[in-house]
N, C-alpha and C positions, 0 to 999 in steps of 0.2 A: 442516615435512616431516611428512607423515603415512602413515601404510599405504596409502590411497589413491594417493597420489603415487608411491611405492616402488613399489606393484604395476601403475602405469600403467608404468614405467619399463622395468620386467620384462616385459612384454607387448612393449613394445616391442622389447626387446632379444632377445626370442623371434624375432620376426619381421623381425629385422635378421640373426638367425643365418645365418651364411656356409656354404661347402660345406668350407671347409678348417681346420685347426687353430690358423692365424694369425687367423684372426677370432674364435677361440674364445678364443685367448689375451687378444686386446685387449679383449674382453667382460668377462673375466676379471678386466684390469687397471684395467676401467672399474669394477665392482662393488669392488674393493678400495680404488678412492680414495674412491668413495662411503661404503665402510662408515668409512673415516678421516674423512670428513666427519660423519657422524654421531657419532662420539666426539668429535669436537672439540666438537661442536655441545651434547651431552651434558655435558661436563665444563665448559664454560662456562656451563650454565645454560641454555638456549634450550630443549633438548629434558628431559622428565621419565624416568628412568631406567627406568621402564618404556614409555613410548614407543619411546624408543631402543634397550632389547632386544627389543622387537616387531619393529621395521625391521631389526634385526641378524640377528633369526632369520631373517626372509624373504631378506633376500639369502644369506645362508647357504646355507641350503637351496637356494636358486636357484643359487647358485654349486658347489653339490655335485651337481646336477641337470645340471647345466651340462659339469661336470667327465667326466660318464658317457654323455654323448651323441656317437654315432659321427658323424663329418662324412658328407656324402652323398654 
């Protein structure tokens, strides 16, 4: 997994973002699971720490932005 893959996933999440808070909560849960997966991959040595940090930073920024978006 690299930044390109995460950025593509973020774009997919943005395009799927729905009109209500339930959709937003589902997206945030998905992001949380992805972040946990990245941490585990880094801890097991499959990702180096710098790459994991970059991925986690991108996802946390997206999650913060998502939390500020008003439902349509």
